[in-house]
N, C-alpha and C positions, 0 to 999 in steps of 0.2 A: 740350567736354561729350559725355557718351556719348548716343546717341539711345535707348537703351533707359531712361533716367530720365525722360524726358519724361511718361509716364502718372502717375510719382509726385509731379510738381511741382503746385503749387497756385497761384493768383494770391494775392500777399501782401495785396491791398486788401479782395478780396472772399470769397477762398476759391475761386472759380471754377475750372473746367477751364482749362487752357492749350493751344491750338494751336500748332505749330511750324511755321515756314517757314524753310526753308534755303537759304542762298545760296552756302555752300562747306562741303564735307564731305569728309573723308580717312575712308574704311572706316565705322566706327561713330563717328568723332569729328565732331560739328557744330563748324566752326571759326566761322563768320558766318551770323547769321540774326536772328530774332526770334521770341517767344513771345507769343501775342495771347490775351487772357483771353475766354472765349466769353461771360461774363455781363456784365463791365462795359466790354469792348473795349479796356483798357489795353495797351500794346504794352511789352515789355522786350526790349530789344537783346541779342544773344549777339555778343560781340567777342573774337577770339582765344581761342575755346572756352570763354569764361567768361560764363554768363548773369548780366545785373545784373536781380536781382529785389527791388532796395530798394522799399519800399511808397512811392507817390505821396500816397497820402490820409493826410493827419494828421489828418483830424477824428474817427476813429474811437477 
């Protein structure tokens, strides 16, 4: 995923802002890391450049 799209993303559970933690990056491409919601604190992994933003809260 490209690092410049992070500000456009929102938590799929609560629509809160996401903070990124990068463990592997090549140029602007984030290959490994995680996105953490600043509101509900849910963590979404980034594996092989693909963020897994599937909602985990099914009660909404």
